C-alpha positions in Angstrom: 24.9 -32.0 27.0 23.8 -33.6 24.6 23.0 -32.3 21.2 19.1 -31.2 22.2 19.8 -29.6 25.4 21.9 -26.7 22.8 20.4 -23.8 20.9 19.6 -24.9 17.4 21.2 -21.1 15.7 22.1 -20.7 12.1 25.0 -20.2 10.9 25.0 -17.9 8.0 28.5 -17.6 5.1 29.6 -15.8 3.0 29.4 -16.9 -0.4 33.0 -18.0 -1.1 32.5 -20.3 1.5 29.1 -21.6 0.9 31.3 -24.1 -1.4 32.5 -25.5 1.3 29.2 -26.4 2.7 27.6 -27.9 -0.5 26.3 -24.5 -1.3 24.4 -24.2 1.4 24.4 -20.0 2.3 23.1 -21.3 5.7 23.8 -24.0 8.0 22.1 -25.0 11.6 23.8 -26.3 14.6 23.2 -26.8 17.8 25.2 -24.7 20.4 25.0 -22.8 23.6 28.3 -20.4 22.9 29.8 -19.6 20.1 33.0 -21.9 21.4 30.6 -24.6 20.8 29.7 -23.9 17.0 33.3 -23.6 15.9 34.3 -27.0 17.5 31.2 -28.6 15.3 32.0 -26.6 13.1 35.4 -28.1 13.0 34.3 -31.7 13.0 31.2 -31.5 10.6 32.5 -28.5 8.0 36.3 -28.6 8.5 37.5 -26.7 5.2 35.2 -24.1 6.4 36.4 -23.9 10.2 40.0 -23.9 9.1 38.8 -20.4 6.9 37.5 -19.0 10.1 40.3 -20.1 12.5 43.4 -20.7 13.1 45.1 -23.8 13.8 45.2 -22.7 17.9 41.2 -22.7 17.6 40.8 -19.1 17.5 38.9 -16.5 14.8 41.5 -15.2 12.2 42.2 -11.0 11.9 40.6 -11.0 8.6 37.1 -12.4 9.7 34.7 -11.0 11.2 31.7 -12.9 13.3 28.4 -10.8 14.4 25.8 -12.4 16.9 22.4 -11.0 16.5 24.4 -8.1 14.4 27.2 -7.6 17.0 30.2 -8.1 16.3 32.3 -10.7 18.6 35.9 -10.2 19.5 38.9 -12.3 21.4 38.7 -15.0 23.9 35.8 -13.5 25.4 33.7 -13.5 22.1 33.9 -17.3 21.8 32.0 -17.5 25.4 29.5 -15.6 23.8 25.7 -17.4 25.1 23.6 -18.3 21.5 19.7 -18.7 22.0 17.7 -20.9 20.4 16.9 -19.4 16.9 19.9 -17.0 16.7 22.0 -15.9 13.3 25.5 -16.2 13.6 27.0 -14.0 10.3 30.4 -14.5 9.2 32.1 -12.1 7.6 35.5 -11.7 6.0 37.1 -8.5 6.6 37.5 -6.2 3.1 40.7 -4.8 3.1 41.5 -1.2 1.1 38.6 0.3 1.8 
């Protein structure tokens, strides 16, 4: 599938990760699933990817990813389909609350 055939989506990052994206808190990527989005992130912004994913490519336990305000979880969550214009929001979990 060519890049043009993939949906343009906006990845919103917490300020703690914007230092690894040249100061940007939002990144537009073309991906049809969360897994594709993470693969692109690994290629284009490897430091951000390393903060979000384990070496095996799974989302770290302390990271929460939302697609249209719905939390995605587990392996199945990586296959969540993305539509053009959707927002994918990354939030670090906060402990002690």
